N, C-alpha and C positions, 0 to 999 in steps of 0.2 A: 158306682160305675153304671152307666146307662145301657140300654139295650138298643139294638139296631135290627131292622127288618131287611132281609135279603130280597132285592128286587127280582132276582133270578128265580127264587123259589116261591114267593108269595103269589097266592091265587086270588087275592083281593076279596076274600070271603067276608071280612069285616068282624070276625069273631074277636080279634084282639081289641078293636076299638070299643066295642060294647063292654068288654071285660075290664078295661083299665079304670080303676077307681080314681085316678088322678086326672083324667082327661088329657093324657099325654100323647095319644095316638089319633091321627087324623088322616083322611084321604087327601093327598095333594096331587092333582092331575090323575094319573093312572095308578099311583102307588101309595101305600100306607107308609107313614113316617112316624117316628117317635121323637117328640120334643124333649131333648136332654134336660132342659130346665124344669120340666114338670115330672119327669120320670123319677120315681122313688125306689126303683130296684126291687119291686115286690114280686116280680116274675109271674104275675097273673096272666099276662099276655102269652108267655112261653107255654104255660100249662094248657091253654086252649087252642094254640096254633096247630091246625091239622097237618101242616106240611113241615113243621120244625124250622121255619124260616126266620125265627127270632132268636138272636143270641146276644151275649154281652159284647159290648164294644171293646 
């Protein structure tokens, strides 16, 4: 199961993008998104998110 980033809670700090070992997170426009095809469910992004805006889909 992939993860998703809440646009309402994300502060665009970029911590999740640099933490992702699979390159699944990128900034698209004003929001970070997780590419489901690259996400390996490792939860590294969840651990570093300061706002708790990343959850399982």
